[in-house]
C-alpha positions as CSV (number, residue, x, y, z in Angstrom):
1,M,213.8,41.6,49.6
2,I,212.1,41.4,53.1
3,H,210.6,44.5,54.8
4,S,209.6,44.9,58.3
5,P,206.0,45.9,58.9
6,R,205.2,49.5,59.5
7,I,203.0,50.1,62.5
8,M,201.2,53.3,63.3
9,K,201.6,54.6,66.5
10,L,199.2,56.8,68.5
11,H,200.7,59.6,70.7
12,N,198.4,61.4,73.2
13,W,199.9,64.9,74.1
14,N,198.2,64.7,77.5
15,Q,200.3,61.8,78.4
16,I,203.7,62.9,77.3
17,A,205.8,64.4,79.9
18,V,206.3,68.1,80.0
19,E,209.7,69.3,79.9
20,V,210.1,72.7,81.7
21,M,212.9,74.4,79.6
22,N,212.9,77.7,81.8
23,P,210.1,79.8,83.5
24,E,208.6,81.0,80.1
25,F,208.9,77.9,78.1
26,Q,207.8,74.2,78.1
27,R,207.4,71.6,75.7
28,R,206.3,68.1,74.9
29,V,207.9,66.1,72.1
30,V,207.4,63.5,69.8
31,H,210.2,62.0,67.5
32,T,209.4,60.0,64.6
33,D,211.8,58.3,62.1
34,R,211.6,61.3,60.0
35,M,210.6,64.4,62.2
36,T,210.3,66.0,65.4
37,I,207.0,67.4,66.5
38,A,206.9,69.6,69.7
39,R,204.0,71.2,71.4
40,L,205.0,74.4,73.1
41,E,203.6,76.5,75.8
42,L,205.1,79.9,75.9
43,K,204.8,82.7,78.4
44,K,204.5,86.3,77.3
45,G,208.0,87.8,77.7
46,G,210.0,84.8,76.9
47,V,212.6,84.5,74.3
48,V,214.0,81.9,72.1
49,P,217.6,83.2,71.6
50,L,219.1,83.6,68.1
51,H,220.0,80.2,66.7
52,H,219.8,77.9,63.6
53,H,219.7,74.3,63.0
54,E,219.9,71.9,59.8
55,N,216.2,71.2,60.4
56,E,213.4,72.8,58.3
57,Q,210.8,74.3,60.7
58,V,207.2,74.7,60.4
59,S,205.4,76.7,63.4
60,I,201.9,76.7,63.8
61,V,200.5,79.1,66.3
62,F,197.2,77.8,67.9
63,S,196.8,81.0,70.3
64,G,198.8,83.7,71.1
65,L,201.3,85.8,69.2
66,L,205.0,85.5,68.5
67,K,207.5,87.7,66.7
68,F,210.1,86.3,64.7
69,L,213.4,87.9,63.8
70,S,215.5,86.7,61.0
71,E,218.3,88.6,59.1
72,G,216.8,91.9,59.9
73,R,213.4,91.2,59.2
74,E,210.4,90.7,61.9
75,I,207.4,88.6,61.3
76,L,204.5,88.5,63.6
77,V,202.9,85.1,63.7
78,A,199.1,85.0,65.2
79,A,196.8,82.3,66.3
80,G,195.8,80.4,62.9
81,E,199.0,81.3,61.2
82,T,202.0,79.0,60.1
83,L,205.6,80.1,59.4
84,Q,207.9,78.1,57.4
85,I,211.7,78.6,58.3
86,P,214.1,76.7,55.7
87,S,217.1,74.9,57.1
88,N,220.0,76.9,58.5
89,V,218.2,80.2,58.8
90,P,219.1,82.2,61.9
91,H,216.0,83.0,64.0
92,R,215.0,84.3,67.2
93,V,211.4,84.4,68.8
94,E,209.7,86.9,71.1
95,V,206.6,85.8,72.9
96,L,204.2,88.9,72.8
97,E,201.2,86.9,74.3
98,D,201.1,83.6,76.1
99,S,201.1,81.1,73.2
100,V,200.4,77.4,72.2
101,V,202.5,76.4,69.4
102,M,203.2,73.2,67.5
103,D,206.7,73.1,66.0
104,L,207.5,70.5,63.2
105,F,211.0,69.8,62.2
106,A,212.7,67.5,59.5
107,P,214.7,65.7,59.9
108,P,214.2,64.9,63.7
109,R,216.1,67.2,66.1
110,A,219.4,65.4,66.8
111,D,220.3,68.3,69.5
112,W,217.2,67.6,71.4
113,L,217.6,64.0,71.4
114,S,221.0,64.2,72.6
115,G,220.2,66.9,75.3
116,N,222.4,69.6,73.4
117,D,219.8,72.2,73.6
118,A,221.0,74.3,76.5
119,Y,220.1,77.7,74.6
120,L,216.5,76.7,75.5
121,R,217.2,75.9,79.2
122,H,217.7,79.4,80.5
123,S,215.9,82.8,80.1
124,P,218.0,85.2,78.4
125,P,217.8,88.8,79.4
126,Q,214.9,90.9,77.9
127,G,215.9,93.0,74.6
128,T,218.8,90.8,73.9
């Protein structure tokens, strides 16, 4: 059996185009064979509406403070903390402070690759 060579690839976050999803949310994304990695810059007051996806998600907060809401539970995630979200768990996020976050998804986010991520491309009303 012949295998094609695997080549390491370097990604520079400063050279990846910024996608402005809405006034409170911008991202830079790297898609690999088996995962999606996103560097998010979130503004205080922003909201990621309730959603779920097949992907396991790991959110790493580098700065700021986020409130995740899921199935009647609130979890505050602060700088230096990491939250693991299992596949298909509905969740919503409220940005309590300007934040820089790294989200890791496995498998890759097919909806982001196809552009089917409209729920992120608008600002929902506060308190929803």
